[in-house]
MIMARMAR-967202 format. One record per atom (N, C-alpha, C, O, CB): residue number from 1; atom name; y, z, x. Coordinates in nm, 4 decimals, decimal comma, padded with zeros to 6 digits. Glycine has a CB too. Example, Ala and Ser with C-alpha at 12.3 -4.5 7.8 and 13.67 -1.06 7.14 Angstrom:
BEGIN
resi name Y Z X
1 N -00,5690 00,7800 01,3190
1 CA -00,4500 00,7800 01,2300
1 C -00,3300 00,7800 01,3200
1 O -00,3319 00,8465 01,4236
1 CB -00,4473 00,9046 01,1308
2 N -00,2250 00,7080 01,2850
2 CA -00,1060 00,7140 01,3670
2 C 00,0030 00,7870 01,2900
2 O 00,1138 00,8039 01,3409
2 CB -00,0598 00,5725 01,4084
END
This chain:
BEGIN
resi name Y Z X
1 N -02,2212 -00,8653 -01,9341
1 CA -02,3518 -00,8725 -01,9621
1 C -02,4463 -00,9499 -01,9007
1 O -02,4021 -01,0278 -01,8162
1 CB -02,3597 -00,8969 -02,0661
2 N -02,5792 -00,9498 -01,9224
2 CA -02,6910 -01,0297 -01,8618
2 C -02,7941 -01,0093 -01,9647
2 O -02,8108 -00,9175 -02,0450
2 CB -02,7396 -00,9827 -01,7104
3 N -02,8754 -01,1457 -01,9364
3 CA -02,9936 -01,1387 -02,0352
3 C -03,0939 -01,2203 -01,9641
3 O -03,0488 -01,3101 -01,8930
3 CB -02,9625 -01,1974 -02,1901
4 N -03,2225 -01,2053 -01,9705
4 CA -03,3240 -01,2596 -01,9096
4 C -03,3303 -01,3872 -01,9593
4 O -03,3291 -01,4038 -02,0813
4 CB -03,4393 -01,1898 -01,9216
5 N -03,3382 -01,4996 -01,8677
5 CA -03,3584 -01,6827 -01,9310
5 C -03,5262 -01,6603 -01,9538
5 O -03,6027 -01,6035 -01,8759
5 CB -03,3117 -01,8580 -01,7727
6 N -03,5567 -01,7179 -02,0748
6 CA -03,6679 -01,7029 -02,1123
6 C -03,7814 -01,8273 -02,0221
6 O -03,9043 -01,8217 -02,0262
6 CB -03,6504 -01,7103 -02,2729
7 N -03,7219 -01,9038 -01,9667
7 CA -03,7852 -01,9988 -01,9252
7 C -03,8407 -01,9977 -01,7424
7 O -03,9401 -02,0490 -01,6910
7 CB -03,6896 -02,1073 -01,9692
8 N -03,7412 -01,9260 -01,6886
8 CA -03,7544 -01,8913 -01,5394
8 C -03,7577 -01,7507 -01,5021
8 O -03,7859 -01,7059 -01,3910
8 CB -03,6455 -01,9476 -01,4646
9 N -03,7195 -01,6729 -01,6276
9 CA -03,7046 -01,5253 -01,5903
9 C -03,6048 -01,4423 -01,4998
9 O -03,6318 -01,3344 -01,4470
9 CB -03,8099 -01,5000 -01,5394
10 N -03,4885 -01,5085 -01,4911
10 CA -03,3814 -01,4802 -01,3909
10 C -03,2769 -01,4106 -01,5144
10 O -03,2822 -01,4332 -01,6353
10 CB -03,3161 -01,6396 -01,2935
11 N -03,1964 -01,3336 -01,4520
11 CA -03,0846 -01,2827 -01,5404
11 C -02,9983 -01,3915 -01,5400
11 O -02,9693 -01,4540 -01,4380
11 CB -03,0119 -01,1504 -01,4943
12 N -02,9511 -01,4190 -01,6658
12 CA -02,8251 -01,4862 -01,6891
12 C -02,7127 -01,4031 -01,7258
12 O -02,7249 -01,3007 -01,7930
12 CB -02,8400 -01,5811 -01,7874
13 N -02,5989 -01,4496 -01,6794
13 CA -02,4943 -01,3745 -01,6870
13 C -02,3411 -01,4145 -01,7499
13 O -02,3065 -01,5309 -01,7297
13 CB -02,4884 -01,3418 -01,5657
14 N -02,2797 -01,3573 -01,7986
14 CA -02,1356 -01,4094 -01,8406
14 C -02,0272 -01,3167 -01,7839
14 O -02,0219 -01,2035 -01,8319
14 CB -02,1178 -01,4150 -02,0060
15 N -01,9164 -01,3598 -01,6614
15 CA -01,8257 -01,2970 -01,6222
15 C -01,7047 -01,3286 -01,6585
15 O -01,6773 -01,4484 -01,6655
15 CB -01,8336 -01,2911 -01,5194
16 N -01,5935 -01,2191 -01,6934
16 CA -01,4720 -01,2794 -01,7434
16 C -01,3749 -01,2311 -01,6508
16 O -01,3849 -01,1097 -01,6330
16 CB -01,4371 -01,2458 -01,8902
17 N -01,2809 -01,2887 -01,5837
17 CA -01,1765 -01,2493 -01,4792
17 C -01,0501 -01,2586 -01,5478
17 O -01,0080 -01,3669 -01,5886
17 CB -01,1755 -01,3405 -01,3480
18 N -00,9847 -01,1454 -01,5629
18 CA -00,8605 -01,1760 -01,6042
18 C -00,7551 -01,1436 -01,5249
18 O -00,7498 -01,0287 -01,4810
18 CB -00,8407 -01,1282 -01,7127
19 N -00,6583 -01,2327 -01,4942
19 CA -00,5476 -01,2184 -01,4017
19 C -00,4450 -01,2108 -01,4794
19 O -00,3937 -01,3059 -01,5384
19 CB -00,5297 -01,3198 -01,3035
20 N -00,4101 -01,0959 -01,4830
20 CA -00,2669 -01,0604 -01,5742
20 C -00,1560 -01,0826 -01,5099
20 O -00,1211 -01,0180 -01,4110
20 CB -00,2471 -00,9156 -01,6193
21 N -00,0782 -01,1959 -01,5721
21 CA 00,0934 -01,1979 -01,5143
21 C 00,1848 -01,2356 -01,6455
21 O 00,1459 -01,3140 -01,7320
21 CB 00,1272 -01,3408 -01,3739
22 N 00,2973 -01,1763 -01,6477
22 CA 00,3744 -01,2010 -01,7646
22 C 00,4328 -01,3471 -01,7224
22 O 00,5019 -01,4004 -01,8092
22 CB 00,4921 -01,0773 -01,7964
23 N 00,4188 -01,4019 -01,6300
23 CA 00,5253 -01,5412 -01,5897
23 C 00,4417 -01,6568 -01,6689
23 O 00,4829 -01,7707 -01,6912
23 CB 00,5396 -01,5872 -01,3844
24 N 00,3248 -01,6069 -01,7037
24 CA 00,2518 -01,7343 -01,7796
24 C 00,3306 -01,8113 -01,9135
24 O 00,3507 -01,9319 -01,9279
24 CB 00,1024 -01,6732 -01,8417
25 N 00,3709 -01,6875 -02,0141
25 CA 00,4286 -01,7170 -02,1382
25 C 00,6143 -01,6889 -02,1024
25 O 00,6971 -01,6631 -02,1898
25 CB 00,3469 -01,6024 -02,2694
26 N 00,6367 -01,6996 -01,9893
26 CA 00,8014 -01,6443 -01,9789
26 C 00,8982 -01,7385 -02,0319
26 O 01,0033 -01,7094 -02,0890
26 CB 00,8540 -01,6186 -01,8228
27 N 00,8402 -01,8857 -02,0007
27 CA 00,9596 -01,9691 -02,0982
27 C 00,8626 -02,0830 -02,1114
27 O 00,7555 -02,0867 -02,0508
27 CB 01,1383 -02,0193 -02,0201
28 N 00,9102 -02,1858 -02,2025
28 CA 00,8548 -02,3110 -02,2479
28 C 00,8212 -02,4081 -02,1007
28 O 00,7308 -02,4909 -02,1117
28 CB 00,9745 -02,3860 -02,3601
29 N 00,8744 -02,4000 -02,0011
29 CA 00,8779 -02,4574 -01,8874
29 C 00,7463 -02,3901 -01,8207
29 O 00,6515 -02,4588 -01,7827
29 CB 01,0178 -02,4378 -01,8161
30 N 00,7501 -02,2514 -01,8106
30 CA 00,6088 -02,2231 -01,7583
30 C 00,4946 -02,2131 -01,8295
30 O 00,3889 -02,1803 -01,7756
30 CB 00,6051 -02,1191 -01,7006
31 N 00,5064 -02,2443 -01,9771
31 CA 00,3578 -02,2778 -02,0224
31 C 00,3339 -02,3899 -02,0070
31 O 00,2157 -02,4163 -01,9851
31 CB 00,3189 -02,2559 -02,1488
32 N 00,4168 -02,4846 -02,0108
32 CA 00,3612 -02,6406 -01,9693
32 C 00,3218 -02,6246 -01,8479
32 O 00,1999 -02,6328 -01,8329
32 CB 00,4650 -02,7676 -01,9704
33 N 00,3963 -02,6005 -01,7375
33 CA 00,3178 -02,5966 -01,6326
33 C 00,2007 -02,5306 -01,6112
33 O 00,1205 -02,5767 -01,5300
33 CB 00,3763 -02,5682 -01,5570
34 N 00,1783 -02,4323 -01,6696
34 CA 00,0396 -02,3634 -01,6518
34 C -00,0400 -02,4448 -01,7203
34 O -00,1511 -02,4482 -01,6672
34 CB 00,0230 -02,2167 -01,7025
35 N -00,0304 -02,5279 -01,8376
35 CA -00,0916 -02,6413 -01,9127
35 C -00,1642 -02,7408 -01,8159
35 O -00,2836 -02,7628 -01,7955
35 CB 00,0202 -02,7181 -01,9953
36 N -00,0279 -02,8025 -01,7542
36 CA -00,0590 -02,8827 -01,6494
36 C -00,1467 -02,8551 -01,5293
36 O -00,2282 -02,9351 -01,4834
36 CB 00,0436 -02,9114 -01,6088
37 N -00,1209 -02,7297 -01,4814
37 CA -00,2189 -02,6909 -01,3591
37 C -00,3441 -02,6732 -01,4100
37 O -00,4351 -02,7217 -01,3428
37 CB -00,1828 -02,5601 -01,2802
38 N -00,3761 -02,6110 -01,5209
38 CA -00,5142 -02,6275 -01,6108
38 C -00,6108 -02,7847 -01,5941
38 O -00,7188 -02,8142 -01,5430
38 CB -00,4564 -02,6159 -01,7882
39 N -00,5173 -02,8488 -01,6584
39 CA -00,5497 -03,0014 -01,6370
39 C -00,5832 -03,0387 -01,5070
39 O -00,6911 -03,0953 -01,4893
39 CB -00,4390 -03,0883 -01,6724
40 N -00,4865 -03,0097 -01,3849
40 CA -00,5018 -03,0661 -01,2617
40 C -00,6262 -03,0191 -01,1932
40 O -00,6932 -03,0818 -01,1111
40 CB -00,3870 -03,0403 -01,1838
41 N -00,6476 -02,8896 -01,2436
41 CA -00,7690 -02,7893 -01,1879
41 C -00,8822 -02,8464 -01,2379
41 O -00,9702 -02,8859 -01,1614
41 CB -00,7661 -02,6294 -01,2357
42 N -00,8943 -02,8585 -01,3885
42 CA -01,0393 -02,9424 -01,4562
42 C -01,0767 -03,0593 -01,3664
42 O -01,1914 -03,0761 -01,3251
42 CB -01,0113 -03,0176 -01,6236
43 N -00,9569 -03,1527 -01,3333
43 CA -00,9880 -03,2621 -01,3013
43 C -01,0479 -03,2429 -01,1347
43 O -01,1514 -03,2909 -01,0886
43 CB -00,8636 -03,3536 -01,3316
44 N -00,9629 -03,1712 -01,0764
44 CA -01,0446 -03,1106 -00,9241
44 C -01,1450 -03,0755 -00,9032
44 O -01,2092 -03,0980 -00,8006
44 CB -01,0129 -03,0161 -00,8675
45 N -01,1841 -03,0033 -01,0111
45 CA -01,3225 -02,9401 -01,0106
45 C -01,4180 -03,0169 -01,0948
45 O -01,5232 -02,9640 -01,1308
45 CB -01,3187 -02,7945 -01,0620
46 N -01,3953 -03,1075 -01,1198
46 CA -01,4845 -03,2021 -01,2324
46 C -01,6084 -03,2177 -01,1630
46 O -01,7128 -03,1626 -01,1980
46 CB -01,4196 -03,3649 -01,2738
47 N -01,5932 -03,3122 -01,0392
47 CA -01,7443 -03,3284 -00,9847
47 C -01,8198 -03,2067 -00,9540
47 O -01,9409 -03,2014 -00,9755
47 CB -01,7477 -03,4064 -00,8561
48 N -01,7469 -03,0983 -00,8993
48 CA -01,8511 -02,9680 -00,8662
48 C -01,8832 -02,9219 -00,9985
48 O -02,0034 -02,9033 -01,0169
48 CB -01,7836 -02,8324 -00,7722
49 N -01,7992 -02,8966 -01,1045
49 CA -01,8600 -02,8329 -01,2109
49 C -01,9823 -02,9298 -01,2888
49 O -02,0761 -02,8855 -01,3550
49 CB -01,7394 -02,7926 -01,3090
50 N -01,9574 -03,0482 -01,2654
50 CA -02,0523 -03,1156 -01,3531
50 C -02,2034 -03,0963 -01,2800
50 O -02,3054 -03,0866 -01,3482
50 CB -02,0057 -03,2820 -01,3725
51 N -02,2045 -03,0926 -01,1563
51 CA -02,3188 -03,0348 -01,0804
51 C -02,3692 -02,9026 -01,1121
51 O -02,4858 -02,8697 -01,1342
51 CB -02,2873 -03,0300 -00,9493
52 N -02,2622 -02,8304 -01,1109
52 CA -02,2934 -02,6956 -01,1490
52 C -02,3912 -02,6830 -01,3117
52 O -02,4994 -02,6277 -01,3318
52 CB -02,1333 -02,6180 -01,1572
53 N -02,3093 -02,7512 -01,3980
53 CA -02,3773 -02,7527 -01,5402
53 C -02,5176 -02,7969 -01,5360
53 O -02,5951 -02,7700 -01,6278
53 CB -02,3035 -02,8475 -01,6394
54 N -02,5552 -02,8698 -01,4228
54 CA -02,6988 -02,9424 -01,4412
54 C -02,7870 -02,8330 -01,4007
54 O -02,8970 -02,8283 -01,4558
54 CB -02,7272 -03,0861 -01,3447
55 N -02,7562 -02,7408 -01,3104
55 CA -02,8149 -02,5968 -01,2929
55 C -02,8051 -02,4804 -01,3672
55 O -02,8664 -02,3797 -01,3316
55 CB -02,7794 -02,5536 -01,1946
56 N -02,7335 -02,4818 -01,4687
56 CA -02,7069 -02,3635 -01,5773
56 C -02,5960 -02,3115 -01,5715
56 O -02,5755 -02,2196 -01,6508
56 CB -02,7885 -02,2534 -01,5737
57 N -02,5156 -02,3406 -01,5022
57 CA -02,3765 -02,2857 -01,4513
57 C -02,2680 -02,3266 -01,5325
57 O -02,2833 -02,4415 -01,5739
57 CB -02,3422 -02,3305 -01,3108
58 N -02,1417 -02,2597 -01,5771
58 CA -02,0400 -02,3382 -01,6427
58 C -01,9513 -02,2407 -01,6028
58 O -01,9900 -02,1403 -01,5430
58 CB -02,0492 -02,3779 -01,7998
59 N -01,8319 -02,2617 -01,6314
59 CA -01,6725 -02,2446 -01,5862
59 C -01,5764 -02,2750 -01,6977
59 O -01,5916 -02,3853 -01,7502
59 CB -01,6307 -02,3474 -01,4623
60 N -01,4827 -02,1999 -01,7427
60 CA -01,3916 -02,2083 -01,8402
60 C -01,2478 -02,1109 -01,7487
60 O -01,2392 -01,9977 -01,7011
60 CB -01,4683 -02,1354 -02,0037
61 N -01,1451 -02,2412 -01,7616
61 CA -01,0145 -02,1321 -01,7300
61 C -00,9016 -02,1573 -01,8565
61 O -00,8783 -02,2675 -01,9061
61 CB -00,9256 -02,1735 -01,5527
62 N -00,8487 -02,0507 -01,8892
62 CA -00,7712 -02,0705 -01,9935
62 C -00,6274 -01,9781 -01,9746
62 O -00,6081 -01,9022 -01,8796
62 CB -00,8590 -02,0358 -02,1213
63 N -00,5649 -01,9939 -02,0479
63 CA -00,4315 -01,9297 -02,0329
63 C -00,3810 -01,8715 -02,1746
63 O -00,3850 -01,9550 -02,2650
63 CB -00,3247 -02,0392 -01,9740
64 N -00,3267 -01,7223 -02,2162
64 CA -00,2864 -01,6709 -02,2808
64 C -00,1620 -01,5817 -02,2524
64 O -00,1060 -01,5914 -02,1432
64 CB -00,3729 -01,6364 -02,3166
65 N -00,1119 -01,4850 -02,3582
65 CA -00,0158 -01,4346 -02,3388
65 C -00,0177 -01,3374 -02,2134
65 O 00,0862 -01,3250 -02,1485
65 CB 00,0139 -01,3880 -02,4506
66 N -00,1258 -01,2717 -02,1790
66 CA -00,1541 -01,1867 -02,0852
66 C -00,1651 -01,2516 -01,9325
66 O -00,1416 -01,1801 -01,8351
66 CB -00,2753 -01,1226 -02,1307
67 N -00,1947 -01,3626 -01,9205
67 CA -00,2437 -01,4427 -01,7835
67 C -00,3275 -01,5350 -01,8243
67 O -00,3398 -01,5903 -01,9336
67 CB -00,3190 -01,3596 -01,6707
68 N -00,3970 -01,5484 -01,7020
68 CA -00,5104 -01,6611 -01,6813
68 C -00,6526 -01,5634 -01,6788
68 O -00,6783 -01,4618 -01,6143
68 CB -00,4844 -01,7624 -01,5129
69 N -00,7337 -01,6429 -01,7805
69 CA -00,8691 -01,5844 -01,8218
69 C -00,9458 -01,6939 -01,7313
69 O -00,9195 -01,8132 -01,7465
69 CB -00,9091 -01,5817 -02,0067
70 N -01,0429 -01,6499 -01,6352
70 CA -01,1751 -01,7169 -01,5899
70 C -01,2981 -01,6977 -01,6699
70 O -01,3327 -01,5798 -01,6788
70 CB -01,2099 -01,6713 -01,4581
71 N -01,3572 -01,7663 -01,7176
71 CA -01,5254 -01,7298 -01,7846
71 C -01,6020 -01,8153 -01,7072
71 O -01,5851 -01,9370 -01,7005
71 CB -01,5627 -01,7686 -01,9647
72 N -01,7075 -01,7350 -01,6341
72 CA -01,8294 -01,7791 -01,5554
72 C -01,9467 -01,7508 -01,6386
72 O -01,9667 -01,6371 -01,6815
72 CB -01,8437 -01,7065 -01,4154
73 N -02,0470 -01,8767 -01,6704
73 CA -02,1772 -01,8289 -01,7312
73 C -02,3092 -01,8927 -01,6374
73 O -02,3064 -02,0027 -01,5823
73 CB -02,1833 -01,8851 -01,9016
74 N -02,4022 -01,8145 -01,6345
74 CA -02,4994 -01,8581 -01,5609
74 C -02,5892 -01,7901 -01,5005
74 O -02,5972 -01,6770 -01,5484
74 CB -02,4615 -01,9152 -01,4905
75 N -02,6822 -01,8149 -01,3902
75 CA -02,7553 -01,7229 -01,3400
75 C -02,7085 -01,6448 -01,2562
75 O -02,6305 -01,6902 -01,1724
75 CB -02,8441 -01,7623 -01,2985
76 N -02,7424 -01,5087 -01,2555
76 CA -02,6684 -01,3740 -01,1811
76 C -02,6398 -01,4161 -01,0408
76 O -02,5315 -01,3787 -00,9957
76 CB -02,7701 -01,2267 -01,1741
77 N -02,7300 -01,4987 -00,9510
77 CA -02,7082 -01,5390 -00,8045
77 C -02,6316 -01,6164 -00,7805
77 O -02,5870 -01,6100 -00,6659
77 CB -02,7977 -01,5825 -00,7424
78 N -02,5747 -01,7314 -00,8749
78 CA -02,4882 -01,8050 -00,8433
78 C -02,3354 -01,8200 -00,8861
78 O -02,2559 -01,9000 -00,8368
78 CB -02,5428 -01,8885 -00,8601
79 N -02,3084 -01,7247 -00,9908
79 CA -02,1961 -01,6729 -01,0157
79 C -02,0812 -01,6501 -00,9372
79 O -01,9682 -01,6916 -00,9627
79 CB -02,2215 -01,5877 -01,0525
80 N -02,1214 -01,5707 -00,8244
80 CA -02,0102 -01,5226 -00,7162
80 C -01,9779 -01,6549 -00,6639
80 O -01,8575 -01,6736 -00,6461
80 CB -02,0627 -01,4102 -00,5881
81 N -02,0762 -01,7758 -00,6275
81 CA -02,0426 -01,8551 -00,5443
81 C -01,9341 -01,9683 -00,6323
81 O -01,8414 -02,0399 -00,5944
81 CB -02,1778 -01,9087 -00,4774
82 N -01,9893 -01,9467 -00,7480
82 CA -01,8888 -02,0375 -00,8488
82 C -01,7540 -01,9629 -00,8379
82 O -01,6587 -02,0207 -00,7858
82 CB -01,9427 -02,0439 -01,0269
83 N -01,7443 -01,8592 -00,8767
83 CA -01,6296 -01,7673 -00,8387
83 C -01,5231 -01,8073 -00,7341
83 O -01,4057 -01,8355 -00,7583
83 CB -01,6869 -01,6471 -00,7900
84 N -01,5772 -01,8051 -00,6275
84 CA -01,5417 -01,8009 -00,5033
84 C -01,4645 -01,9874 -00,4812
84 O -01,3559 -02,0077 -00,4269
84 CB -01,6988 -01,7490 -00,4040
85 N -01,5396 -02,0789 -00,5289
85 CA -01,5052 -02,2259 -00,5112
85 C -01,3669 -02,2165 -00,6300
85 O -01,2497 -02,2415 -00,6015
85 CB -01,6612 -02,3525 -00,5573
86 N -01,4155 -02,1764 -00,7578
86 CA -01,2749 -02,2093 -00,8275
86 C -01,1846 -02,1327 -00,8047
86 O -01,0755 -02,1752 -00,8428
86 CB -01,2705 -02,2142 -00,9595
87 N -01,1833 -02,0172 -00,7490
87 CA -01,0366 -01,9280 -00,7078
87 C -00,9839 -01,9740 -00,5450
87 O -00,8786 -01,9391 -00,4916
87 CB -01,0774 -01,7260 -00,7058
88 N -01,0618 -02,0379 -00,5026
88 CA -01,0415 -02,1198 -00,3846
88 C -00,9456 -02,2338 -00,4188
88 O -00,8336 -02,2443 -00,3687
88 CB -01,1766 -02,1747 -00,3314
89 N -00,9963 -02,3159 -00,5052
89 CA -00,9269 -02,4361 -00,5480
89 C -00,7931 -02,3764 -00,6198
89 O -00,6818 -02,4280 -00,6098
89 CB -01,0250 -02,5323 -00,6513
90 N -00,8105 -02,3095 -00,6619
90 CA -00,6742 -02,2527 -00,7344
90 C -00,5537 -02,1996 -00,6669
90 O -00,4397 -02,2016 -00,7134
90 CB -00,7067 -02,1446 -00,8144
91 N -00,5924 -02,1494 -00,5467
91 CA -00,4982 -02,1417 -00,4609
91 C -00,4516 -02,2491 -00,3881
91 O -00,3303 -02,2676 -00,3788
91 CB -00,5268 -02,0626 -00,3905
92 N -00,5413 -02,3319 -00,3283
92 CA -00,5144 -02,4657 -00,2878
92 C -00,4302 -02,5252 -00,3445
92 O -00,3227 -02,5524 -00,2909
92 CB -00,6030 -02,5383 -00,2905
93 N -00,4650 -02,5627 -00,4814
93 CA -00,3668 -02,6317 -00,5540
93 C -00,2207 -02,5845 -00,5873
93 O -00,1302 -02,6595 -00,6237
93 CB -00,4233 -02,6538 -00,6629
94 N -00,2127 -02,4635 -00,5713
94 CA -00,0986 -02,4070 -00,6040
94 C -00,0030 -02,4402 -00,5020
94 O 00,1116 -02,4704 -00,5352
94 CB -00,1127 -02,2710 -00,6242
95 N -00,0399 -02,4378 -00,3742
95 CA 00,0398 -02,4826 -00,2953
95 C 00,0373 -02,6250 -00,2540
95 O 00,1204 -02,6611 -00,1706
95 CB 00,0317 -02,4106 -00,2059
96 N -00,0358 -02,6985 -00,2949
96 CA -00,0487 -02,8622 -00,2933
96 C 00,0599 -02,9052 -00,4139
96 O 00,1495 -02,9860 -00,3893
96 CB -00,2302 -02,9238 -00,3341
97 N 00,0439 -02,8440 -00,5465
97 CA 00,1336 -02,9193 -00,6212
97 C 00,2860 -02,8980 -00,6144
97 O 00,3404 -02,7879 -00,6062
97 CB 00,0960 -02,9038 -00,7454
98 N 00,3488 -03,0197 -00,6188
98 CA 00,4945 -03,0149 -00,5890
98 C 00,5321 -03,1069 -00,7178
98 O 00,4507 -03,1785 -00,7763
98 CB 00,5445 -03,0784 -00,4232
99 N 00,6976 -03,0898 -00,7590
99 CA 00,7298 -03,1820 -00,8514
99 C 00,7893 -03,3024 -00,7670
99 O 00,8298 -03,2814 -00,6527
99 CB 00,8260 -03,1214 -00,9589
100 N 00,7937 -03,4124 -00,8166
100 CA 00,8829 -03,5185 -00,7553
100 C 00,7922 -03,6225 -00,7004
100 O 00,6787 -03,6356 -00,7461
100 CB 00,9793 -03,4616 -00,6401
101 N 00,8426 -03,7052 -00,5937
101 CA 00,7826 -03,7798 -00,5143
101 C 00,6627 -03,7757 -00,4427
101 O 00,5860 -03,8717 -00,4353
101 CB 00,8463 -03,7938 -00,4543
102 N 00,6397 -03,6394 -00,3764
102 CA 00,5445 -03,5399 -00,3443
102 C 00,4404 -03,4676 -00,4217
102 O 00,3634 -03,3805 -00,3811
102 CB 00,6052 -03,4602 -00,3045
103 N 00,4521 -03,5215 -00,5462
103 CA 00,3514 -03,4502 -00,6383
103 C 00,2196 -03,4773 -00,6101
103 O 00,1992 -03,5868 -00,5576
103 CB 00,3684 -03,4822 -00,7765
104 N 00,0997 -03,3877 -00,6367
104 CA -00,0449 -03,4066 -00,6158
104 C -00,0603 -03,5621 -00,7149
104 O 00,0089 -03,6012 -00,8088
104 CB -00,1486 -03,2480 -00,6797
105 N -00,1630 -03,6163 -00,6575
105 CA -00,1793 -03,7520 -00,7262
105 C -00,2476 -03,7154 -00,8632
105 O -00,2305 -03,8056 -00,9451
105 CB -00,2748 -03,8633 -00,6336
106 N -00,3123 -03,6203 -00,9066
106 CA -00,3666 -03,5814 -00,9956
106 C -00,2343 -03,5562 -01,1136
106 O -00,2234 -03,6032 -01,2269
106 CB -00,4553 -03,4671 -00,9444
107 N -00,1449 -03,4665 -01,0401
107 CA -00,0115 -03,4389 -01,1224
107 C 00,0366 -03,5497 -01,1738
107 O 00,0609 -03,5646 -01,2936
107 CB 00,0996 -03,3802 -01,0475
108 N 00,0569 -03,6522 -01,0673
108 CA 00,1555 -03,7467 -01,0934
108 C 00,0811 -03,8481 -01,2109
108 O 00,1503 -03,9119 -01,2903
108 CB 00,2024 -03,8244 -00,9454
109 N -00,0647 -03,8540 -01,2113
109 CA -00,0985 -03,9646 -01,3034
109 C -00,0956 -03,8889 -01,4447
109 O -00,1114 -03,9621 -01,5424
109 CB -00,2509 -04,0391 -01,2662
110 N -00,0762 -03,7426 -01,4701
110 CA -00,0292 -03,6883 -01,5770
110 C 00,0865 -03,7332 -01,6243
110 O 00,0915 -03,7729 -01,7407
110 CB -00,0222 -03,5741 -01,5633
111 N 00,1798 -03,7344 -01,5567
111 CA 00,3402 -03,7928 -01,6145
111 C 00,3548 -03,9030 -01,6097
111 O 00,4584 -03,9355 -01,6677
111 CB 00,4621 -03,7569 -01,5520
112 N 00,2851 -04,0091 -01,5548
112 CA 00,3007 -04,1082 -01,5494
112 C 00,2315 -04,1593 -01,6904
112 O 00,2733 -04,2677 -01,7311
112 CB 00,2639 -04,1474 -01,4255
113 N 00,1370 -04,0978 -01,7643
113 CA 00,0882 -04,0981 -01,9158
113 C 00,1791 -04,0909 -02,0145
113 O 00,1687 -04,1480 -02,1231
113 CB 00,0047 -03,9939 -01,9466
114 N 00,2977 -03,9995 -01,9682
114 CA 00,3779 -03,9740 -02,0793
114 C 00,5004 -04,0440 -02,0644
114 O 00,5871 -04,0360 -02,1515
114 CB 00,4004 -03,8354 -02,0994
END
């Protein structure tokens, strides 16, 4: 859906993307790995998303029993760009994340804390 921004008279949009996968809640291990992935993704996107919030865009990633939900909010013309950045980084992170000594630096920091 969209509504007009009262200040700039530009349509604001909220978009939901649901990636359906039974693997998310398949086992306790997969649930933990999804939570770690969400944390690492948040760390990776932090600087980009901070800049986007300054211009009125927002994004969130959540996991539920049906899969992964991406929510985007902001001005209509910028939502596709934000969607591209987030999904591209998600795909890259999946290939970068490994367990053990070759772990992604952000992933290694998460394990060191516990």
